[in-house]
C-alpha positions in Angstrom: 16.5 -8.3 -2.5 16.2 -5.8 -5.4 15.6 -2.7 -3.3 19.1 -1.6 -2.3 17.9 1.9 -1.3 17.3 3.9 1.9 13.6 3.1 1.3 14.3 -0.6 1.9 15.8 0.2 5.3 12.7 2.1 6.4 10.4 -0.6 4.9 11.8 -3.3 7.2 10.3 -1.4 10.1 7.1 -0.4 8.3 4.1 -2.1 9.8 2.7 -5.1 7.9 1.1 -8.4 8.9 3.6 -11.2 9.5 2.8 -13.2 6.4 4.2 -16.7 6.1 3.7 -18.8 2.9 5.2 -22.2 3.7 2.9 -24.9 2.5 0.5 -22.5 0.7 1.4 -23.5 -2.8 1.3 -27.3 -2.8 -1.8 -28.3 -4.8 -3.6 -30.9 -7.0 -5.5 -28.5 -9.1 -6.7 -29.4 -12.6 -8.5 -27.5 -15.4 -9.9 -24.1 -14.6 -8.8 -24.2 -10.9 -5.2 -24.8 -12.0 -5.3 -21.9 -14.5 -6.7 -19.6 -11.8 -3.9 -20.7 -9.5 -1.1 -19.9 -11.9 -2.8 -16.7 -13.0 -2.6 -15.2 -9.5 0.9 -16.5 -9.0 2.1 -15.2 -12.3 0.9 -11.7 -11.3 3.0 -11.9 -8.1 6.1 -12.8 -10.2 5.7 -9.5 -12.0 5.5 -7.3 -8.9 8.9 -7.0 -7.2 10.6 -5.6 -10.4 7.6 -3.4 -11.0 7.6 -2.0 -7.5 11.3 -1.2 -7.6 10.6 0.6 -10.9 7.8 2.6 -9.3 10.0 3.7 -6.4 12.8 4.7 -8.6 10.5 6.6 -11.0 9.1 8.7 -8.1 12.5 9.3 -6.7 13.7 10.7 -10.0 10.9 13.3 -9.7 11.1 13.9 -5.9 13.2 17.1 -6.3 10.3 18.8 -8.2 7.9 18.5 -5.2 7.6 21.7 -3.3 4.9 21.1 -0.7 5.6 18.9 2.3 2.2 17.1 2.1 2.8 15.8 -1.4 6.4 14.9 -0.5 5.2 12.9 2.5 2.6 11.1 0.5 5.3 10.1 -2.0 7.5 8.8 0.7 4.7 6.7 2.2 4.0 5.4 -1.2 7.6 4.3 -1.6 7.6 2.6 1.8 4.4 0.8 1.0 5.8 -0.4 -2.3 9.0 -1.6 -0.7 7.1 -3.6 1.9 4.9 -5.1 -0.9 8.1 -6.1 -2.7 9.6 -7.7 0.4 6.6 -10.0 0.8 6.2 -10.8 -2.9 9.8 -11.9 -3.0 9.1 -14.3 -0.2 5.9 -15.4 -1.9 7.6 -16.0 -5.2 10.5 -17.9 -3.7 8.1 -20.1 -1.8 5.8 -20.7 -4.7 8.7 -21.6 -7.0 10.3 -23.9 -4.4 7.1 -25.8 -3.7 6.3 -26.2 -7.4 9.7 -26.8 -8.9 9.7 -23.6 -10.9 12.8 -21.6 -11.8 12.3 -18.2 -10.3 15.2 -16.8 -12.3 13.5 -17.9 -15.6 10.1 -16.6 -14.6 11.1 -13.2 -13.4 13.8 -12.6 -16.1 11.5 -10.9 -18.7 10.1 -8.5 -16.0 13.5 -7.6 -14.6 15.0 -7.1 -18.1 12.1 -4.9 -19.3 12.0 -2.8 -16.1 15.8 -2.1 -16.3 15.7 -1.4 -20.0 12.8 1.1 -19.7 14.4 2.8 -16.7 17.8 3.2 -18.5 16.5 4.3 -21.9 13.7 6.7 -21.1 13.1 10.1 -19.6 11.9 10.8 -16.1 8.6 11.9 -17.5 8.1 8.6 -19.4 9.0 6.5 -16.4 6.6 8.4 -14.2 3.9 8.2 -16.8 4.4 4.4 -17.1 4.3 4.2 -13.3 0.9 6.0 -13.3 -0.5 3.6 -15.9 0.8 0.5 -14.1 -0.5 1.8 -10.8 -3.9 2.3 -12.4 -3.8 -1.3 -13.6 -2.7 -2.6 -10.2 -5.5 -0.6 -8.5 -8.0 -2.0 -11.0 -6.8 -5.5 -10.3 -7.0 -4.8 -6.6 -10.6 -3.7 -6.8 -11.4 -6.8 -8.8 -9.8 -9.0 -6.2 -11.7 -7.4 -3.4 -15.1 -7.3 -5.0 -15.0 -10.7 -6.9 -14.3 -14.1 -5.4 -11.1 -14.6 -7.5 -9.1 -15.9 -4.5 -11.4 -18.8 -3.6 -8.8 -21.5 -4.4 -6.0 -19.8 -2.5 -4.7 -20.8 1.0 -6.1 -18.6 3.8 -2.8 -16.9 4.4 -2.5 -16.1 0.6 -6.0 -14.7 0.5 -5.3 -12.4 3.5 -2.0 -11.3 1.9 -3.6 -10.3 -1.4 -6.4 -8.5 0.3 -3.9 -6.5 2.4 -1.9 -5.7 -0.6 -5.0 -4.7 -2.6 -6.2 -2.3 0.0 -2.9 -0.6 0.2 -2.7 -0.2 -3.6 -6.1 1.5 -3.5 -5.1 3.6 -0.5 -2.2 5.2 -2.5 -4.0 5.1 -5.9 -3.6 8.8 -6.6 -0.1 9.5 -5.5 1.8 8.9 -8.8 -1.1 10.4 -10.8 -1.1 13.7 -8.8 2.7 13.9 -8.9 2.7 13.4 -12.7 0.1 16.1 -13.3 1.7 18.6 -11.0 5.1 18.0 -12.6 4.2 17.6 -16.3 0.5 18.4 -16.7 0.2 16.3 -19.8 -2.8 13.9 -19.7 -2.6 13.2 -23.4 0.9 11.7 -23.0 -0.5 9.5 -20.1 -3.2 8.2 -22.4 -0.7 7.4 -25.1 1.4 5.4 -22.7 -1.6 3.6 -21.3 -2.4 2.5 -24.8 1.0 0.7 -25.0 1.0 -0.7 -21.4 -1.9 -3.0 -20.7 -1.5 -5.3 -23.8 2.2 -5.6 -23.2 1.7 -6.5 -19.5 -1.0 -9.1 -20.5 1.5 -10.7 -22.9 4.1 -10.9 -20.2 1.6 -12.5 -17.8 0.7 -15.1 -20.5 4.4 -16.0 -21.1 4.9 -16.5 -17.3 1.8 -18.7 -17.1 2.9 -20.7 -20.1 6.3 -21.2 -18.4 4.6 -22.4 -15.2 2.3 -24.7 -17.1 5.2 -26.1 -19.2 7.2 -26.8 -16.0 4.1 -28.6 -14.5 3.8 -30.8 -17.7 0.5 -29.1 -18.6 -0.8 -28.4 -22.1 0.0 -24.7 -22.9 -2.5 -24.8 -25.8 -5.3 -25.6 -23.3 -4.1 -22.7 -21.2 -4.1 -20.2 -24.1 -7.6 -21.4 -25.1 -8.8 -20.8 -21.5 -7.3 -17.3 -21.5 -9.1 -16.4 -24.7 -12.4 -18.3 -24.6 -13.4 -19.2 -21.0 -16.3 -17.6 -19.3 -14.0 -16.7 -16.4 -11.8 -14.6 -18.6 -14.0 -13.3 -21.4 -17.6 -14.0 -20.4 -20.1 -11.1 -19.6 -18.8 -11.1 -16.0 -15.3 -12.2 -16.9 -11.9 -10.8 -16.0 -11.2 -9.1 -19.3 -14.5 -7.2 -19.8 -14.4 -6.1 -16.2 -10.8 -4.8 -16.5 -11.5 -3.1 -19.8 -14.5 -1.2 -18.4 -12.4 0.1 -15.5 -9.4 0.9 -17.7 -11.6 2.8 -20.2 -12.4 5.3 -17.4 -8.8 6.4 -17.5 -9.5 8.1 -20.8 -12.4 10.2 -19.5 -11.8 13.9 -19.4 -12.6 14.3 -15.7 -10.8 11.1 -14.6 -9.1 11.1 -11.2 -8.2 8.0 -9.2 -9.9 9.4 -6.1 -13.3 9.4 -7.9 -12.7 6.1 -9.9 -13.0 3.5 -7.2 -16.1 2.4 -5.3 -14.8 3.1 -1.9 -18.2 2.5 -0.3 -17.9 -1.2 -1.4 -14.3 -1.5 -0.3 -15.0 0.1 3.2 -17.5 -2.7 3.8 -14.6 -5.2 3.6 
């Protein structure tokens, strides 16, 4: 496990449903169903290294926190992320085992990039990057909860993603508030966001192509689907929906607490 910190020890006791994924990833999907299947699984591959990065970024700024309420919120955030990582590691290992993927190959770009960024940038940049990636994760969480993007998944996988999504939305403002209280530089956040989402999208595409190649599928068909399908780029597609929510990040009065439609989410 990547989280060799005191947070991991607490995370083992932190409450979470007992998710088990054995048998959840065997499939006979073709065409768009197959592409949706590897899209959600590629997203999971990215998360353990990202969650470790988030935890480490907040820890680097922990000493700057003065009030106990904020410090407690940060500690809960770190525990939640550690538990997410614990289950995504199990998820990823099971998915790769059942499909014959090389987990080492799939996760290598994410692990390398996270370590490189952490070792070669300031605490401010790392926290700003965490804020931006947390926003993207919360946007993805809202999309998962309000759109039927998990229809092809096994029931246990659906429940896992819904649980994870609700927790991401629950702590949506922690990193953002910590950043503003510590550095108070929204312009720098916006600059970092401009770099982040396209890079993350490229990494996801590389992961999906590696999965498709391992499955003996046509990667050209996959790339065509990513750029031309109604599911991805149609009026109600993934990319237009994401871009609309990401654009709110640049609004002058943006704050994560006022960004998400909690009325809709509470109904779930």
